[in-house]
C-alpha positions in Angstrom: 31.6 108.9 19.5 31.2 109.9 15.9 34.0 111.8 14.1 33.9 115.5 14.8 35.8 118.5 13.6 39.1 118.7 15.4 39.2 121.1 18.4 41.7 123.9 17.8 43.7 125.4 20.7 46.2 128.3 20.6 48.7 129.5 23.1 49.8 133.1 22.6 52.0 135.5 24.6 50.6 138.7 23.2 53.0 141.3 24.8 51.3 143.7 27.2 49.6 146.9 26.1 51.7 149.1 28.4 55.1 148.3 27.0 56.9 151.0 25.0 57.8 149.0 21.9 58.2 151.7 19.3 57.1 150.5 15.9 55.6 147.4 17.6 53.6 149.3 20.3 50.1 147.9 20.7 48.5 150.7 18.8 50.4 149.7 15.7 49.8 145.9 16.0 46.4 145.5 17.7 44.6 144.8 14.4 47.3 142.4 13.2 47.2 140.6 16.6 43.5 140.2 16.5 43.6 139.0 12.9 46.2 136.4 13.7 43.8 134.9 16.2 40.9 135.2 13.9 42.6 133.6 10.9 43.7 130.6 13.0 40.1 130.0 14.1 40.9 128.5 17.5 38.0 127.2 19.6 39.9 128.3 22.7 43.0 130.3 23.4 45.4 130.7 26.4 46.8 134.3 26.3 49.7 135.5 28.4 50.7 139.1 29.4 47.2 140.4 28.7 46.6 143.9 30.0 43.6 146.2 29.9 44.3 147.7 26.4 44.8 144.2 24.9 41.6 142.9 26.5 39.6 145.9 25.2 40.7 145.0 21.6 39.7 141.4 22.1 36.4 142.3 23.7 35.6 144.7 20.8 36.9 142.7 17.8 36.7 139.0 18.8 33.0 139.1 19.4 32.7 135.4 18.4 34.6 134.5 21.6 33.8 134.8 25.2 36.6 135.4 27.7 37.8 135.3 31.3 40.8 137.1 32.7 41.9 136.2 36.2 43.9 136.1 38.5 46.1 139.1 37.9 49.8 138.7 38.1 52.9 140.9 38.2 54.5 142.8 41.1 53.0 146.2 40.4 50.1 147.7 38.6 49.2 147.6 35.8 48.9 143.9 36.3 48.6 141.2 33.6 46.3 138.3 33.2 46.5 134.7 31.9 43.3 135.2 29.9 41.3 132.4 28.2 39.1 133.0 25.2 36.6 130.3 24.0 34.1 129.9 21.2 30.6 129.5 22.8 29.3 127.8 19.7 31.7 124.9 20.3 32.5 125.0 24.1 30.5 125.6 27.2 32.2 126.5 30.5 31.2 124.4 33.5 33.5 125.8 36.2 36.5 128.0 36.5 39.2 129.1 39.0 42.7 130.2 39.5 45.6 130.6 41.9 49.0 132.2 42.3 52.2 130.3 41.8 53.6 130.5 45.3 53.7 128.8 48.7 50.5 130.8 49.5 48.6 130.2 46.2 45.3 131.7 47.4 46.7 135.2 47.7 48.6 137.5 45.3 52.1 136.4 46.4 55.5 135.2 45.3 58.0 132.4 46.2 61.0 130.4 45.0 63.1 133.5 44.0 60.6 134.4 41.3 61.3 137.7 39.6 57.5 138.4 39.1 54.4 137.2 40.9 52.8 134.6 38.5 49.4 132.9 38.3 47.4 130.1 36.6 43.8 130.2 35.4 41.7 127.2 34.6 38.3 126.6 33.0 36.5 123.2 32.8 34.9 123.0 29.4 32.3 120.8 27.7 32.9 120.2 24.0 29.4 120.5 22.4 30.5 118.6 19.3 32.0 115.5 20.8 30.5 115.5 24.3 33.9 115.5 25.9 34.8 117.4 29.0 38.3 118.7 29.8 40.2 121.3 31.9 42.0 124.1 30.2 44.8 125.5 32.3 46.7 128.6 31.2 49.9 130.1 32.8 53.0 132.2 32.4 56.0 131.0 34.3 58.9 133.1 35.6 61.6 134.2 33.2 64.5 134.3 35.7 64.1 131.6 38.3 64.4 128.0 37.3 63.2 127.0 40.8 60.1 129.1 40.3 59.4 127.4 37.0 59.8 124.0 38.4 57.9 124.6 41.6 55.2 126.6 39.8 54.7 123.7 37.4 54.5 121.2 40.3 51.9 123.4 42.0 49.8 123.7 38.9 49.8 119.9 38.4 49.1 119.2 42.0 46.2 121.7 42.2 44.7 120.4 39.0 45.0 116.8 40.1 43.3 117.6 43.5 40.5 119.7 42.1 39.9 117.7 38.9 40.9 114.0 39.6 41.1 112.0 36.4 40.2 114.9 34.1 41.7 115.4 30.7 43.9 118.5 30.9 45.1 120.8 28.2 47.7 123.2 29.6 48.8 126.3 27.6 51.4 128.8 28.5 54.6 130.7 28.1 56.8 128.4 30.2 59.9 130.4 29.7 61.9 127.2 29.4 62.9 124.8 26.6 62.3 121.1 25.8 64.7 119.0 27.9 64.8 121.4 30.8 63.8 120.6 34.4 60.6 122.5 33.9 59.7 120.5 30.7 60.6 117.2 32.5 58.3 118.1 35.4 55.3 118.0 33.0 56.5 114.8 31.3 57.0 113.1 34.6 53.4 114.0 35.5 52.1 112.1 32.4 51.8 115.1 30.0 52.8 115.0 26.4 53.9 118.0 24.3 51.5 118.6 21.4 54.3 119.9 19.2 56.5 116.8 19.5 53.5 114.4 19.6 52.4 115.8 16.2 55.8 115.1 14.7 57.0 118.7 14.3 60.6 119.7 13.8 62.9 119.7 16.9 65.4 122.0 15.1 65.5 125.1 17.4 65.8 127.4 14.3 62.5 126.0 13.0 60.7 125.6 16.3 61.5 128.8 18.3 58.7 131.0 19.5 60.6 133.9 21.2 61.5 136.0 18.1 61.8 139.4 20.0 60.3 141.4 17.1 62.8 139.9 14.6 60.4 137.3 13.1 61.6 134.4 10.9 64.2 133.2 10.1 65.8 133.7 13.5 67.8 136.9 13.6 68.2 137.8 17.3 71.7 138.8 18.5 70.7 138.9 22.1 69.3 135.4 22.6 69.3 131.9 21.2 66.3 130.3 19.4 64.0 128.7 22.0 60.6 127.0 22.0 59.2 128.3 25.2 55.5 128.4 24.4 53.9 124.9 24.8 50.6 123.1 24.6 50.7 120.2 27.0 48.2 117.3 27.0 47.2 114.6 29.4 44.3 112.2 29.3 41.9 111.2 26.5 43.2 113.7 24.0 45.5 113.5 21.0 47.4 116.1 19.0 46.5 115.6 15.3 48.6 118.5 14.2 50.6 121.4 15.6 52.3 124.5 14.1 53.9 127.8 14.9 52.0 130.6 13.4 54.3 133.2 11.8 52.0 136.0 10.9 53.3 139.5 10.4 56.4 140.8 8.8 59.0 143.5 9.2 58.5 145.9 10.8 55.2 145.1 12.6 54.5 141.7 14.3 51.5 140.6 16.2 53.7 140.0 19.3 57.3 139.3 20.2 56.3 135.7 20.5 54.8 133.5 17.8 51.6 131.7 18.8 51.3 127.9 18.7 48.2 126.3 17.2 47.2 122.6 17.7 44.4 120.5 16.4 43.1 118.0 18.9 40.8 115.0 19.0 39.3 113.2 22.0 39.3 109.5 22.7 36.0 107.7 22.9 36.5 107.2 26.7 36.3 111.0 27.2 32.7 111.2 25.8 29.4 110.2 27.4 
């Protein structure tokens, strides 16, 4: 396989359209949110908390990306989606699917004391530049129940292994947990690596946090501690060449209450024809 341009992936909790966020309501930050994605030039993106208004902006303004948003999650309408965007000039979708994070994953349902119904979407993609194939899974784990985060992670890994045996997997999400947690260890025990740590990035919570809660950088929340809860997890014939937290925006308006994470990846020769 000849050297190709690194494949750029982003994970981004965009904060749903219907939240009443005052100066950071979607109507005040939609352009900045879109520009944050556009400036990063990702070839594919896992978005969390996407609602109708968010998706309309992406459909209108990110015309160089195609998208899929399913299955819906949340307890009540308006639901949210774990949407995936991809650049059709670099990536071609081969198959897709999704399921809910529960003991009955084929129906909109909840288990494990989860506060909200949650879901996972996946797309199998062919990289036109390198010839590699991989599965991109995107999810948003529960913010209250550790049991739901752990069992939801186990379910995602189990389903991906059953449906895509031996596949290279790139998993994006708001995992609502931190490095060193049981949730994080579940992924490591299944053979995944964290793109952020694999790229040698800082483990200092005040440099690596993603949950800024409209306060930006440096960390200034008085209602929480700095936590890196948005991850890009890798398994198979893929390597993180670089990774960074994207801190676009500035007081008062931010693209979201989370910073997105962007990684540059390359594939091993074994993953190409």
